[in-house]
C-alpha positions in Angstrom: 130.3 115.7 106.4 131.0 112.0 105.5 128.7 109.8 103.6 125.5 109.1 105.7 126.1 105.3 105.4 129.7 105.4 106.4 130.7 104.5 110.0 133.3 107.3 110.1 130.6 110.0 110.6 129.7 108.6 114.0 131.8 107.9 117.0 132.7 104.3 117.7 131.0 104.5 121.1 128.2 102.0 120.6 126.7 99.6 123.1 123.9 97.1 123.4 122.3 96.5 126.8 119.9 93.7 127.6 117.9 92.3 130.5 117.7 88.5 130.5 114.8 86.4 131.5 112.1 89.0 130.9 109.8 87.4 128.4 106.4 88.7 129.5 105.6 92.1 128.1 104.8 94.2 131.2 105.8 97.7 132.3 108.0 96.7 135.2 110.3 94.6 133.0 110.4 97.3 130.4 111.2 100.0 132.9 113.9 97.7 134.4 115.5 97.2 131.0 115.6 101.0 130.4 117.0 101.8 133.9 119.7 99.3 133.3 120.8 101.2 130.2 120.5 104.6 132.0 123.4 103.6 134.3 126.0 104.0 131.5 124.3 106.5 129.2 126.2 109.7 128.4 124.7 113.2 128.2 125.5 113.5 124.6 123.6 113.6 121.2 122.8 110.3 119.7 120.2 107.7 118.6 118.6 105.0 120.6 116.8 101.8 119.5 114.3 100.0 121.7 114.1 96.3 121.1 111.8 93.5 122.3 112.7 90.1 123.7 113.5 88.7 120.2 115.7 91.7 119.3 113.2 93.2 116.9 113.3 97.0 116.8 110.3 98.7 118.4 111.2 102.3 118.1 114.1 104.5 116.9 114.5 107.9 118.5 117.1 110.7 118.6 118.1 113.0 121.4 120.2 116.0 122.1 121.1 114.5 125.5 120.6 110.7 125.5 120.5 110.2 129.2 117.8 112.9 129.7 115.7 111.7 126.8 115.7 108.0 127.8 115.0 108.8 131.4 111.5 110.1 130.3 110.5 106.5 129.4 110.9 105.4 133.1 108.2 108.0 134.1 105.4 105.8 132.8 102.6 107.9 134.3 103.5 110.7 132.0 103.5 108.5 128.9 100.7 108.1 126.4 99.0 104.6 126.2 100.9 104.0 122.9 104.3 104.7 124.6 103.3 102.6 127.6 102.7 99.6 125.3 106.1 100.2 123.7 107.9 100.4 127.1 106.1 97.2 128.2 107.6 95.3 125.2 111.1 96.8 125.6 113.8 94.3 126.7 117.0 95.9 125.4 118.3 99.1 123.8 121.1 99.9 121.3 122.8 103.3 121.7 124.8 105.2 119.0 126.4 108.5 119.9 126.9 111.2 117.3 128.8 114.4 117.0 125.8 116.7 117.1 122.0 116.6 117.0 121.7 117.1 113.3 123.7 114.0 112.7 121.4 112.2 115.1 118.4 113.3 113.2 119.9 112.0 109.9 120.8 108.7 111.4 117.4 108.3 113.0 115.7 108.7 109.5 118.2 106.2 108.1 117.5 103.6 110.8 113.7 104.1 110.6 113.8 103.3 106.9 116.0 100.2 107.5 114.0 98.7 110.4 110.4 100.0 109.9 109.7 100.0 113.6 106.0 99.6 114.7 106.0 102.6 117.0 107.6 105.2 114.6 105.6 107.2 112.1 106.4 105.5 108.8 106.4 106.8 105.2 104.5 104.0 103.5 105.2 105.0 99.9 108.6 103.4 99.2 108.6 103.9 95.4 111.6 105.8 94.1 111.0 109.1 92.4 111.9 109.5 88.8 114.4 112.1 87.5 115.5 113.4 84.1 119.1 112.6 83.5 121.2 114.6 81.0 124.3 112.5 80.6 127.9 113.7 80.5 129.6 110.5 79.4 129.1 110.9 75.6 130.1 113.5 73.0 126.4 113.7 72.1 124.5 113.8 75.5 121.5 111.6 75.9 118.4 112.7 77.8 116.5 109.9 79.6 114.3 109.0 82.5 116.2 107.8 85.6 115.3 106.0 88.8 117.4 104.7 91.6 121.0 105.6 92.7 122.5 108.6 90.9 125.8 107.1 89.9 126.0 108.0 86.2 127.8 111.3 85.4 125.4 114.0 84.3 122.8 116.6 85.4 119.8 115.2 87.3 116.6 117.2 87.3 113.9 116.2 89.7 112.2 114.8 91.6 109.1 114.5 89.4 105.9 113.2 91.1 105.6 110.3 88.6 106.8 108.8 85.4 103.9 110.5 83.5 105.4 114.0 84.3 108.8 112.8 83.2 107.6 111.5 79.9 105.7 114.6 79.2 108.8 116.7 79.8 111.0 114.4 77.7 108.5 114.7 74.9 108.7 118.5 75.2 112.6 118.3 75.2 112.4 116.2 72.0 110.2 118.7 70.3 112.1 121.8 71.5 115.8 120.7 71.4 115.9 117.6 69.2 118.1 115.7 71.7 118.6 112.0 71.3 117.0 109.5 73.6 118.4 106.3 72.2 121.0 104.0 73.9 124.7 104.3 73.1 124.7 100.9 71.3 121.7 102.0 69.1 123.5 105.3 68.4 126.7 103.7 67.4 125.1 101.3 64.9 123.1 103.7 62.9 123.9 104.4 59.3 120.8 106.5 58.5 118.4 108.6 60.6 115.7 106.9 62.5 112.0 107.8 62.5 112.4 110.5 65.3 114.5 112.6 62.9 111.8 112.3 60.2 109.2 113.6 62.6 111.5 116.4 63.9 112.0 114.9 67.3 115.8 114.4 67.0 118.7 116.2 65.3 120.3 112.8 64.2 123.8 113.3 65.6 124.3 109.6 65.0 124.8 110.1 61.3 126.3 113.6 61.3 123.2 115.7 60.6 124.5 118.0 63.3 128.1 118.6 64.5 129.3 118.4 68.1 129.3 122.1 68.7 125.7 122.5 67.3 124.5 119.7 69.5 126.3 121.1 72.5 124.3 124.3 72.0 121.1 122.4 72.0 122.1 120.6 75.2 122.8 124.0 76.9 119.4 125.3 75.8 117.7 122.2 77.3 119.7 122.6 80.5 118.5 126.2 80.7 114.9 125.1 80.1 115.0 122.5 82.9 116.5 125.0 85.2 113.6 127.3 84.7 115.2 129.7 82.2 112.5 129.2 79.6 112.2 133.0 78.9 115.9 133.0 77.9 115.3 130.0 75.5 112.2 131.6 74.1 114.1 134.9 73.3 116.9 132.9 71.6 114.5 130.9 69.4 112.7 134.1 68.4 116.0 135.8 67.4 117.1 132.7 65.4 113.7 132.5 63.6 113.9 136.2 62.7 117.4 135.8 61.4 116.4 132.8 59.3 113.5 134.6 57.8 115.7 137.6 56.9 118.1 135.2 55.2 115.2 133.7 53.2 115.8 130.4 54.8 112.1 129.7 55.2 112.5 126.0 55.9 114.7 126.7 59.0 112.4 129.5 60.0 109.4 127.2 59.9 111.3 124.6 62.1 112.2 127.3 64.6 108.6 128.6 64.6 107.3 125.1 65.5 109.8 124.8 68.3 108.7 128.3 69.6 105.1 127.3 69.5 105.8 124.1 71.4 107.6 126.1 74.1 104.8 128.6 74.4 102.3 125.7 74.7 104.3 124.1 77.5 104.5 127.4 79.4 100.8 127.8 79.1 100.0 124.2 80.1 101.4 124.5 83.6 98.6 123.6 86.0 100.3 125.7 88.7 101.6 129.2 88.2 104.8 129.2 90.3 106.6 132.1 88.6 109.2 133.6 90.9 109.2 130.7 93.4 112.4 129.0 92.0 113.1 125.6 93.5 110.6 124.6 96.2 109.0 121.6 97.8 105.6 122.3 99.3 103.9 120.1 102.0 100.4 120.4 103.5 98.8 118.0 106.0 95.1 117.1 106.4 93.7 114.8 109.1 90.3 113.2 109.5 88.9 110.1 111.3 92.3 109.1 112.6 93.9 109.2 109.1 96.6 111.6 108.0 97.3 112.6 104.4 100.2 114.8 103.2 100.3 116.4 99.8 103.6 117.3 98.2 104.1 119.7 95.3 107.4 119.8 93.5 108.4 123.2 91.9 111.7 123.5 90.0 112.8 126.6 88.3 109.2 128.0 88.6 107.9 124.9 86.8 105.4 122.5 88.2 106.9 119.0 88.2 103.8 117.3 89.7 102.4 116.4 93.1 101.8 113.2 95.1 99.7 112.2 98.0 101.2 110.3 101.0 99.4 108.5 103.9 102.0 107.7 106.6 101.2 104.9 109.0 101.5 104.5 112.8 100.2 108.0 113.4 97.7 107.3 116.2 98.1 109.5 119.2 101.0 111.4 117.5 100.6 115.2 117.2 100.2 116.3 113.6 103.3 118.6 113.7 105.4 115.7 114.8 104.0 113.5 112.0 104.9 116.1 109.4 108.4 116.5 110.9 109.0 112.7 110.9 107.7 112.4 107.4 110.0 115.1 106.1 113.2 113.4 107.4 112.2 110.1 105.9 111.1 111.6 102.6 114.5 113.4 102.2 116.4 110.2 103.1 116.4 109.4 99.3 115.2 112.7 97.6 117.5 115.7 97.5 115.7 118.7 99.2 114.9 121.9 97.2 116.5 125.1 98.4 113.1 126.1 99.8 110.8 123.8 101.8 107.3 125.3 102.5 105.0 123.7 105.1 101.6 124.6 106.4 102.4 124.8 110.1 105.1 125.5 112.6 107.2 122.4 113.3 109.0 121.4 116.4 112.7 121.9 116.1 112.3 123.6 112.7 115.9 125.0 112.8 117.3 121.5 113.5 115.3 120.1 110.6 116.6 122.8 108.3 120.1 122.1 109.4 119.8 118.4 108.8 118.3 118.9 105.4 121.1 121.3 104.5 123.6 118.7 105.6 121.9 116.1 103.4 121.6 118.4 100.3 125.0 120.0 100.5 123.5 123.5 100.3 121.4 125.7 102.5 117.8 124.6 102.8 115.2 127.1 104.2 112.2 125.7 106.0 109.3 128.1 106.4 105.6 128.7 106.6 104.6 131.2 103.9 102.2 133.9 104.9 101.4 135.9 101.8 101.8 136.1 98.0 102.4 133.4 95.5 104.0 131.1 98.0 101.0 131.3 100.3 98.7 130.7 97.3 100.6 127.5 96.4 100.5 126.3 100.0 96.7 126.8 100.1 96.4 124.9 96.9 98.4 122.0 98.4 96.2 122.1 101.5 93.1 121.9 99.4 94.6 118.9 97.5 95.5 117.2 100.7 92.0 117.5 102.0 90.5 116.2 98.8 92.9 113.3 98.5 92.2 112.3 102.1 88.4 112.4 101.4 89.0 110.1 98.5 91.2 107.8 100.6 88.5 107.5 103.3 85.8 106.8 100.7 87.9 104.2 99.0 88.8 102.6 102.4 85.1 102.3 103.4 84.3 100.6 100.1 87.4 98.4 100.3 86.6 97.3 103.8 83.1 96.3 102.7 84.5 94.3 99.8 86.9 92.5 102.1 84.1 91.6 104.5 82.1 90.2 101.6 85.2 88.3 100.5 85.6 86.8 103.9 82.0 85.6 103.8 82.3 84.2 100.3 85.5 82.2 101.0 84.7 81.3 104.6 87.6 83.3 106.1 87.5 83.9 109.9 88.0 87.7 109.2 88.6 90.1 106.3 91.9 89.4 104.7 94.7 91.9 105.3 97.1 90.4 102.7 95.9 88.9 99.5 98.4 87.2 97.1 97.5 86.5 93.5 99.5 84.2 91.2 99.8 83.6 87.5 102.4 82.4 85.0 103.2 83.2 81.4 105.1 81.5 78.6 105.0 80.8 74.8 105.2 77.1 74.2 107.2 76.7 77.3 109.9 79.3 76.4 110.9 82.3 78.6 108.6 81.0 81.3 107.9 83.3 84.2 105.6 83.3 87.2 104.3 86.3 89.1 102.8 87.3 92.4 100.9 90.5 93.2 99.8 91.7 96.6 96.7 93.6 97.7 95.3 94.7 101.0 92.9 97.1 102.7 94.8 100.1 101.2 94.8 98.7 97.7 97.7 97.2 95.6 101.1 97.0 97.3 103.2 97.3 94.2 106.5 97.4 96.1 105.8 93.8 97.2 105.1 92.4 93.7 107.5 89.6 92.7 108.3 87.7 89.5 109.8 84.2 89.4 112.0 83.1 86.5 111.1 79.4 86.0 114.5 77.6 86.3 114.2 74.3 88.1 115.2 71.4 85.8 112.3 69.2 87.0 109.8 71.8 85.8 108.7 70.7 82.3 108.5 73.4 79.7 104.9 74.4 79.1 103.6 72.6 82.2 101.4 75.2 83.9 100.8 73.0 87.0 104.6 72.4 87.3 105.3 76.1 87.0 102.7 76.9 89.7 104.3 74.2 92.0 107.7 75.8 91.5 106.5 79.4 92.2 104.6 78.5 95.3 107.3 76.2 96.8 109.9 78.9 96.3 107.7 81.6 97.8 106.6 79.7 100.9 110.0 78.1 101.5 111.3 81.7 101.8 108.4 82.7 104.0 109.1 79.7 106.3 112.8 80.6 106.4 112.5 84.4 107.0 109.3 84.6 109.0 108.6 81.2 110.7 106.5 82.8 113.4 104.4 84.8 110.9 104.9 88.0 113.0 106.1 90.3 110.2 102.8 90.4 108.2 104.3 88.7 105.1 102.1 85.6 105.2 99.0 85.8 103.1 95.5 85.5 104.5 94.2 84.5 101.1 95.9 83.1 97.9 94.1 83.5 94.6 95.3 81.3 91.7 94.5 82.1 88.1 93.2 78.7 87.0 90.7 76.0 87.9 90.5 72.9 90.0 93.8 71.5 88.5 95.8 74.5 89.5 94.3 74.6 92.9 95.0 70.9 93.5 98.6 71.4 92.4 99.0 74.3 94.8 97.3 72.5 97.6 99.7 69.6 97.3 102.8 71.9 97.4 101.7 73.5 100.7 100.7 70.1 102.2 104.2 68.8 101.5 105.7 71.8 103.3 103.4 71.3 106.3 101.3 74.4 105.6 97.6 73.6 106.0 96.1 76.9 107.2 96.5 79.2 104.2 93.3 79.6 102.3 93.6 79.2 98.5 91.0 79.8 95.8 91.2 79.0 92.1 89.7 81.6 89.8 88.5 80.1 86.5 86.3 81.3 83.6 82.6 80.5 83.9 80.6 77.9 82.1 80.5 80.1 79.0 84.2 80.7 79.2 83.8 84.2 80.7 81.6 85.6 77.9 78.9 86.3 80.5 81.4 88.2 82.7 81.3 85.6 85.4 84.0 83.4 87.0 83.9 80.2 89.0 85.7 80.2 92.3 87.1 76.8 93.3 87.5 76.3 97.0 89.8 73.9 98.8 87.0 71.7 100.1 85.9 70.9 96.5 83.0 73.3 96.4 82.4 76.1 93.8 81.1 79.6 94.2 79.8 82.1 91.7 78.7 85.7 92.1 75.9 87.7 90.4 77.1 89.4 87.2 76.8 92.9 88.7 78.2 92.2 92.1 80.9 94.7 93.2 82.9 91.9 94.8 83.0 90.1 91.4 84.4 93.3 89.8 87.0 93.6 92.5 88.1 90.0 92.1 88.3 90.4 88.3 90.4 93.5 88.9 92.9 91.4 91.0 93.1 88.8 88.3 93.6 91.5 85.6 96.4 93.1 87.6 98.3 89.8 87.9 97.7 89.2 84.2 99.2 92.7 83.4 102.2 92.1 85.7 103.1 88.6 84.5 102.7 89.5 80.8 104.9 92.5 81.3 107.5 90.3 83.0 107.3 87.7 80.2 107.7 90.4 77.5 110.8 91.8 79.2 112.3 88.4 79.5 111.6 87.6 75.9 113.0 90.9 74.7 116.2 90.2 76.6 116.4 86.7 75.1 116.0 88.0 71.6 118.9 90.4 72.0 121.1 87.9 73.8 124.2 86.3 72.2 126.4 83.4 73.3 129.2 85.9 73.3 127.6 87.6 76.2 128.8 84.8 78.4 132.4 85.4 77.6 134.0 87.5 80.5 135.6 90.7 79.3 133.7 90.9 76.0 131.7 94.1 75.8 129.4 95.5 73.1 132.3 96.8 70.9 134.3 93.6 70.9 131.2 91.5 70.4 130.3 93.6 67.4 133.9 93.3 66.0 133.9 89.5 66.3 130.4 89.1 64.8 131.3 91.5 61.9 134.4 89.5 61.2 133.1 85.9 61.6 129.4 86.4 60.8 127.9 84.2 63.6 128.6 83.4 67.2 129.1 79.7 66.2 131.9 80.7 63.8 133.5 82.6 66.7 133.3 79.5 68.9 134.8 77.3 66.2 137.6 79.7 65.2 141.2 79.0 65.9 143.4 81.2 68.1 145.2 82.6 65.0 141.9 83.5 63.3 140.6 85.2 66.5 143.8 87.3 66.6 143.2 88.5 63.1 139.8 90.1 63.9 139.9 93.9 63.9 139.9 95.5 67.3 140.7 92.2 69.1 144.0 92.1 71.0 146.0 88.9 71.5 145.0 88.8 75.2 141.3 89.1 74.3 141.6 86.5 71.6 143.2 84.1 74.1 140.4 84.8 76.5 137.7 83.9 74.0 139.6 80.8 72.8 140.1 79.6 76.3 136.5 80.1 77.2 135.2 77.8 74.4 138.1 75.2 74.4 139.1 74.8 78.1 135.8 73.4 79.4 
């Protein structure tokens, strides 16, 4: 099958149908719009999108026979209240036909992720999953944590539930197999072993302490370990240790003994015994008080690679088995499915789901409900974790709701805030200045919506905190006005918290007034009269008044947590920017100059300034620099 994002995998038969002049959301207009589409609909597999009067997508659905499926929406008496509301808002539809129903199911998941429709079950956790990458593009393979698109050549092992599990496994790989974790540039510039070699976490291939064949053997052992063949690796280490002892090479025997102990410890530290399961993803659902939680366990090669809780949204009035089915297709839009997917209930169209996941994975995927043995025990454990996670979620939601109500009372908000934005900036004497925004709401921190702002406007004076805040807020709200002028997408804040006192608040207030925005509540958070030593802050309101909270107030702790989170985020962004600036060179601006040529030029001339002032003849004499590259460097500095 073609790439899921390529148009070739779908027929070109695509049409948009609209009914003009129907602006009031009512059932008659919605049904009329759908009936207008039905006149030309084929009885073929495909995907349909329902859109409102502005063209925003309300719902994405798939069908084995489009005409039959869409006809159901005209029989309003048989629809749930939720679907009746959707039909009442529908003013147009977009139809895409596919070759078969499995393709339609894959396209449906892709479009749901793209449009985030309000009437589809949505997977709210959009953080990418981490993998371990064992690279193939170097004679001495590097092992590293990887997120995002899998474009680099190498073996990918995952997904892991979180970065903590990846780092734990990487630490084990260093102890067991002494593989390098350094970058290629660091590797190429070593002339003696680094600290990791001294503490027996690396075999130092960078300086020839191990040859290519010996390192390749370590890589193969690591690959076996990550594929679940730890028993094979354990037997091999035992044989090597015995042979070293018999040859009186006690130092090598001690090293192998320590590696064997580390492997035994890792095997014994697995929180879940999944021996004999192979590769499997396990999903269990729990529901209570209108909230649904799904627990996912990741087993690879019989090893536990962690678990994660999910709480999909838009699940009201949707059957639980349909929620789980919709969740699975969205989950596997980015993550490759394991060969076995275990769920805790029979799902509608299970065979179709398995077929679509197999298409996505490129290998057969079995979807089943285990009934006995180790697999059933793992499923029961996932079910128990799902119920416990849901209980924690509900408890946290109750507490959070109370805090938000108290916050609304404290800051005179008309209702508890749904979106809170917190701003801060960081710099060192004006250098590497960066601003940051974090977002929080009833469900907690929304980390996927955090933003950092590199301070770049020439009118912003270095070290001017007020000027930095003006730039950050003007850029953020100018974009909001451009992308969501009607404030219908939920991206406008109900409350803005600024790390600073009356001066910061006045600067921010002036920015919004200039932009014609007068209805966004802003509060400045400053240290108290004793500079925070008593654990209290002063909250400056836009009307000039000030508020303080008792030292043990839960709301005070929550507001301090928001402030500490924006501190953490902005300081991290500033450190990253400063680290990049330290390693930067003027030669980085020259097009076509990579690390190797940059190193050759610097080694020959000594400094970047000397390179800039060098003649064309001198540049051509540098080792590893061709005449064409020398001309390129010379033209870059002398033709401007």
